[in-house]
C-alpha positions in Angstrom: 65.3 -155.1 166.2 67.3 -158.4 166.1 68.6 -158.1 162.5 71.5 -155.6 162.6 71.5 -155.1 158.8 67.8 -154.5 158.8 68.4 -151.9 161.6 71.1 -150.3 159.6 69.1 -150.0 156.4 66.1 -148.7 158.3 67.8 -146.2 160.5 70.9 -145.2 158.6 71.5 -146.2 154.9 68.0 -146.1 153.3 65.2 -145.0 155.8 66.2 -141.5 156.6 66.9 -140.6 153.0 63.4 -141.9 151.9 61.8 -139.9 154.5 63.3 -136.7 153.3 63.2 -137.4 149.6 59.6 -138.4 149.6 58.4 -136.5 152.5 57.0 -139.6 154.1 54.0 -139.3 156.3 52.1 -142.0 158.2 49.2 -142.1 160.5 47.8 -144.9 162.7 51.1 -146.4 163.7 49.5 -146.9 167.2 47.4 -149.7 165.5 50.4 -151.9 165.2 50.7 -154.1 168.2 53.9 -153.4 170.2 54.6 -157.0 170.6 53.2 -160.4 169.3 52.4 -161.9 165.9 50.3 -159.9 163.3 49.8 -159.9 159.5 50.1 -156.7 157.7 48.0 -156.5 154.5 48.8 -153.6 152.1 47.9 -152.5 148.7 50.8 -152.7 146.2 51.7 -149.5 144.4 55.5 -149.8 143.9 58.6 -151.8 144.5 59.5 -149.2 147.0 56.4 -150.1 149.2 58.6 -152.7 150.8 61.1 -149.8 151.8 58.6 -147.0 152.6 56.6 -149.0 155.3 59.6 -150.6 157.1 61.1 -147.1 157.3 58.3 -146.0 159.6 57.2 -149.2 161.3 58.6 -149.4 164.7 59.0 -153.2 164.5 60.8 -155.5 162.1 58.7 -156.6 159.2 59.3 -159.7 157.0 57.9 -159.8 153.4 57.7 -162.8 151.0 59.9 -161.8 148.1 60.1 -163.1 144.5 62.5 -166.0 144.4 64.3 -164.4 141.5 65.6 -161.8 143.9 67.7 -164.7 145.5 68.9 -166.2 142.3 69.4 -163.3 139.8 72.8 -163.2 138.2 75.2 -160.3 137.4 76.1 -157.3 139.5 72.6 -156.2 140.2 71.6 -159.8 140.9 74.5 -160.1 143.5 73.4 -156.9 145.2 69.7 -158.2 145.3 70.7 -161.6 146.7 72.9 -160.1 149.5 70.3 -157.5 150.4 67.3 -159.9 150.7 69.3 -162.4 152.6 70.9 -159.9 154.9 67.5 -158.5 155.8 66.1 -162.0 156.3 63.2 -161.7 153.7 61.6 -164.9 152.6 62.0 -166.2 149.1 58.7 -167.5 147.4 58.4 -169.0 143.9 55.2 -167.5 142.6 55.0 -169.7 139.7 55.2 -172.9 141.7 52.1 -175.0 141.9 52.6 -175.0 145.8 53.4 -171.3 146.1 50.4 -170.8 148.3 51.3 -173.5 150.7 55.0 -172.4 150.7 54.0 -168.9 151.7 51.7 -170.1 154.4 54.6 -172.2 155.9 57.1 -169.4 155.7 54.5 -167.0 157.3 53.8 -169.5 160.2 57.5 -169.7 160.9 57.7 -165.9 161.3 54.4 -165.6 163.2 55.4 -168.4 165.5 58.3 -166.2 166.6 55.9 -163.4 167.6 56.9 -161.3 164.6 55.3 -159.2 161.8 54.5 -160.9 158.4 53.6 -158.4 155.8 52.0 -159.3 152.4 50.4 -157.8 149.4 47.1 -159.5 148.8 46.8 -158.3 145.4 49.8 -160.4 144.6 51.5 -158.0 142.2 51.7 -154.2 141.8 48.5 -152.4 140.6 48.8 -151.5 137.0 47.0 -148.1 137.5 46.8 -147.4 141.2 43.3 -148.9 141.7 42.8 -151.6 144.4 42.4 -155.1 142.7 41.0 -158.3 143.9 43.0 -160.0 146.6 44.4 -163.4 146.7 43.3 -165.4 149.7 46.7 -166.4 150.9 46.7 -163.4 153.3 43.5 -164.6 154.8 44.6 -168.3 155.0 47.6 -167.2 156.9 45.8 -165.1 159.4 43.0 -167.7 159.8 45.4 -170.6 160.3 47.6 -168.8 162.9 44.8 -167.2 164.8 46.3 -163.6 164.3 44.9 -160.2 163.5 45.3 -158.4 160.2 46.3 -154.8 160.2 45.6 -152.9 156.9 48.1 -150.5 155.5 47.1 -148.2 152.6 50.0 -146.9 150.4 49.3 -143.6 148.8 51.4 -141.7 146.3 54.1 -144.5 146.1 53.2 -145.2 142.5 54.0 -141.5 141.5 57.3 -141.8 143.4 58.3 -145.1 142.0 56.4 -145.7 138.8 56.6 -149.3 137.3 59.7 -149.7 135.3 61.7 -147.2 137.4 64.3 -147.9 140.1 65.3 -144.5 141.4 62.5 -142.9 143.5 61.1 -139.5 142.3 60.6 -136.7 144.7 56.8 -137.3 145.1 55.2 -137.3 148.5 54.3 -140.7 149.9 51.7 -141.3 152.5 50.6 -144.4 154.6 47.6 -145.0 156.6 47.5 -147.9 159.1 44.1 -149.1 160.0 42.8 -150.8 163.1 43.4 -154.5 163.5 40.9 -156.8 162.0 40.0 -159.9 164.1 40.2 -162.4 161.2 38.6 -165.4 162.8 36.0 -163.2 164.5 35.0 -161.5 161.4 34.5 -164.7 159.6 32.6 -166.3 162.6 30.3 -163.2 162.5 29.2 -164.2 159.0 28.2 -167.6 160.2 31.2 -169.3 158.6 33.5 -171.8 160.3 36.9 -169.9 160.4 38.7 -173.3 159.7 36.6 -174.1 156.6 37.7 -173.5 153.0 35.0 -171.0 152.4 36.4 -168.7 155.1 39.2 -167.0 153.3 37.4 -165.4 150.3 34.9 -163.2 152.3 37.7 -162.2 154.7 40.0 -161.2 151.9 37.2 -159.3 150.2 36.6 -157.5 153.5 40.2 -156.5 153.8 40.4 -155.3 150.2 37.2 -153.2 150.7 38.9 -151.5 153.7 42.1 -150.8 151.8 40.1 -149.3 149.0 38.3 -147.0 151.4 41.6 -146.1 153.2 43.4 -145.4 150.0 40.6 -143.5 148.4 40.9 -145.6 145.3 38.2 -147.6 143.4 38.0 -151.4 143.9 38.3 -153.6 140.9 36.9 -157.2 141.3 39.5 -158.6 138.8 43.0 -159.9 139.6 45.7 -157.5 138.8 47.8 -160.2 137.3 45.0 -160.9 134.7 44.9 -157.3 133.9 48.6 -157.1 133.3 48.6 -160.2 131.0 45.7 -158.7 129.1 47.4 -155.5 128.6 50.8 -157.1 127.8 49.0 -159.1 125.0 47.5 -156.0 123.5 44.0 -156.9 124.4 43.4 -153.9 126.6 41.6 -154.1 129.9 39.5 -157.2 130.5 35.7 -156.7 130.7 34.7 -155.1 134.1 38.1 -153.8 134.8 38.2 -150.8 132.4 39.1 -147.6 134.2 35.8 -146.0 133.2 33.8 -149.0 134.1 32.4 -147.6 137.5 
């Protein structure tokens, strides 16, 4: 690992404690290529997802991080700014009109160096543990850079780190790493030009279906952000996203 602070957090300061506290278990690590660029696509259960997976991944991982983590003020803000900069994570303004293009550019820089770029296709944490509709940025990145996608299912992280909490609870966390997905090959098998605008949606849906199966969680064909907005407004779950709508 080229980043010494990343190595220190992974192997000394955070990683070992998390492995013991949450009895971290992972299968399928052999599916992560030993070298070369690859996109990791994971379901998003908790803030700690970005700590649990790097703790077990044999290679350095770069995530796009909310730009607020690089600009927050106060003592906590200062700690966040230092940590995310020290571990070379990538700031992305999710509210910006060009957020997708900015993420693609950042990912391309990482992948061009032969490294791993990890992303949560749901775009935000699942409000209830189910797998929600994926944003197409992940597919655009893989297709544009001619790289495979490795799916990673997070299981139990939501119980260990529920929304609104900072200190992990002693709940078991498991991860399943799936076989690499040939992004361009999959799209081409559908008779779709991998360079076309139409290519990203079916690839995204394919990856989310795999994550749903790996995690053992139902798939919801609604964006998690829309569900969160509806719940926050007091309107309950949008039509088709109700927990008992299966």
